[in-house]
C-alpha positions as CSV (number, residue, x, y, z in Angstrom):
1,M,-18.2,-113.5,-71.4
2,G,-14.9,-115.0,-70.3
3,P,-12.6,-117.2,-72.3
4,A,-14.1,-120.4,-70.8
5,D,-17.6,-119.4,-72.0
6,A,-16.8,-119.6,-75.7
7,G,-15.5,-122.4,-77.9
8,P,-12.0,-123.7,-77.1
9,L,-8.9,-122.7,-78.9
10,L,-7.5,-125.3,-81.2
11,I,-3.7,-125.7,-81.3
12,V,-2.5,-127.5,-84.4
13,E,1.2,-128.3,-83.7
14,D,3.2,-131.4,-84.3
15,D,6.1,-130.5,-81.9
16,L,5.1,-132.0,-78.6
17,D,7.1,-129.5,-76.5
18,I,5.7,-126.5,-78.3
19,R,2.1,-127.9,-78.2
20,E,2.3,-128.6,-74.5
21,A,3.9,-125.2,-73.7
22,L,1.2,-123.3,-75.6
23,Q,-1.6,-125.4,-74.1
24,G,-0.3,-124.9,-70.6
25,Y,0.2,-121.2,-71.0
26,L,-3.2,-120.6,-72.6
27,E,-5.0,-122.7,-70.0
28,L,-3.3,-120.7,-67.2
29,Q,-4.8,-117.6,-69.0
30,G,-8.3,-119.1,-68.6
31,Y,-8.7,-120.5,-72.1
32,R,-10.1,-124.0,-72.9
33,V,-7.8,-125.7,-75.3
34,L,-8.0,-128.6,-77.8
35,V,-4.9,-129.9,-79.5
36,A,-4.1,-131.7,-82.7
37,D,-0.7,-132.9,-84.0
38,H,-1.6,-132.8,-87.7
39,G,-4.1,-131.3,-90.0
40,R,-6.5,-134.2,-90.4
41,E,-6.9,-134.4,-86.6
42,A,-7.6,-130.6,-86.7
43,L,-10.4,-131.1,-89.2
44,V,-12.0,-133.7,-86.9
45,H,-12.0,-131.2,-84.0
46,L,-13.4,-128.5,-86.3
47,A,-16.3,-130.8,-87.2
48,G,-17.0,-131.5,-83.6
49,T,-19.0,-129.7,-80.9
50,P,-18.2,-127.3,-79.5
51,R,-16.5,-125.8,-82.5
52,P,-13.2,-124.1,-81.7
53,S,-13.5,-120.3,-81.6
54,L,-9.9,-119.9,-83.0
55,I,-7.2,-122.0,-84.6
56,L,-3.5,-121.6,-83.8
57,L,-2.0,-123.3,-86.9
58,D,1.5,-124.5,-87.6
59,M,2.2,-124.9,-91.3
60,G,4.7,-127.7,-91.4
61,L,2.6,-130.6,-90.2
62,P,2.7,-134.4,-90.9
63,V,-0.3,-136.2,-92.5
64,M,-2.0,-132.9,-93.7
65,D,0.0,-129.7,-93.6
66,G,-1.3,-126.2,-92.7
67,H,-1.8,-125.2,-96.3
68,R,-4.2,-128.1,-96.8
69,V,-6.1,-127.3,-93.6
70,L,-6.6,-123.7,-94.9
71,T,-7.9,-125.0,-98.2
72,A,-10.4,-127.3,-96.4
73,R,-11.4,-124.5,-94.1
74,R,-12.1,-122.1,-97.1
75,S,-14.3,-124.8,-98.8
76,D,-16.7,-124.9,-95.8
77,A,-18.6,-121.7,-95.2
78,S,-19.1,-122.4,-91.5
79,L,-15.4,-123.2,-90.9
80,A,-14.3,-120.1,-92.9
81,K,-15.7,-118.0,-90.1
82,V,-13.3,-119.5,-87.5
83,P,-10.3,-117.1,-87.2
84,V,-6.9,-118.6,-87.9
85,V,-3.5,-117.5,-86.4
86,I,-0.6,-119.1,-88.1
87,L,2.3,-119.9,-85.8
88,S,5.2,-120.9,-87.9
89,A,9.0,-120.6,-88.2
90,E,8.5,-120.7,-92.0
91,T,6.9,-117.3,-92.0
92,A,10.0,-115.6,-90.5
93,E,11.7,-115.7,-93.9
94,M,8.8,-113.9,-95.6
95,S,8.7,-110.2,-96.0
96,P,5.9,-108.3,-94.2
97,R,4.3,-107.7,-97.6
98,D,4.4,-111.3,-98.5
99,R,2.9,-112.3,-95.1
100,A,0.1,-109.8,-95.6
101,V,-0.6,-111.1,-99.1
102,Y,-0.6,-114.7,-98.0
103,A,-2.8,-114.0,-95.0
104,A,-5.3,-112.1,-97.1
105,S,-5.4,-114.8,-99.8
106,Q,-5.9,-117.6,-97.2
107,G,-8.4,-115.8,-94.9
108,V,-5.9,-115.8,-92.1
109,S,-6.3,-113.3,-89.3
110,A,-2.7,-113.1,-88.1
111,I,0.7,-114.6,-88.7
112,L,3.1,-114.9,-85.8
113,S,6.6,-116.3,-86.1
114,K,8.0,-119.0,-83.8
115,P,9.2,-118.8,-81.2
116,V,6.1,-116.7,-80.4
117,D,6.2,-113.9,-77.8
118,P,3.6,-114.9,-75.2
119,R,2.5,-111.2,-74.8
120,Q,2.1,-110.9,-78.6
121,L,0.0,-114.1,-78.6
122,L,-2.3,-112.9,-75.9
123,E,-2.7,-109.5,-77.6
124,T,-3.6,-111.2,-80.8
125,L,-6.2,-113.4,-79.0
126,R,-7.7,-110.3,-77.3
127,R,-7.9,-108.6,-80.6
128,L,-9.5,-111.5,-82.5
129,L,-11.8,-112.7,-79.6
130,P,-12.7,-109.5,-77.8
131,G,-15.7,-111.0,-76.1
132,Q,-13.6,-113.6,-74.4
133,A,-10.4,-111.8,-73.6
134,A,-8.6,-113.3,-70.7
135,P,-7.7,-110.9,-67.9
136,Q,-4.2,-109.5,-68.0
137,A,-2.0,-111.2,-65.5
138,D,-0.3,-107.9,-64.6
139,A,-3.5,-105.9,-64.2
140,P,-4.1,-104.5,-60.7
141,A,-6.7,-106.4,-58.7
């Protein structure tokens, strides 16, 4: 199964430049992508079909922040199964231990700091979505 065969990735990011850069990069890697610029819009996508296979979540969002999205996700058993990767500048100030404790308490699969390293992002996606790993761009043909 390739990345286009599963549910899309959902990018929840209020910064237009970051959102468009992530979307463009991931689409070039073969992923289908949905975008939301705040948490309430993310919940609409999560209630839709097809359900996203993974959420890339910024924490500092307008309307509904990332913490409230995580709370809403935990309260719905079917949403709780959708992996979440936090992409946030706020987490850079946290110690590795604090990040691990927060991730475990919120059911978060990974926390990546902004600006995110594209290779680290792809490796995280390959680890969390092994059945839909995009081919490596630098792999020999």
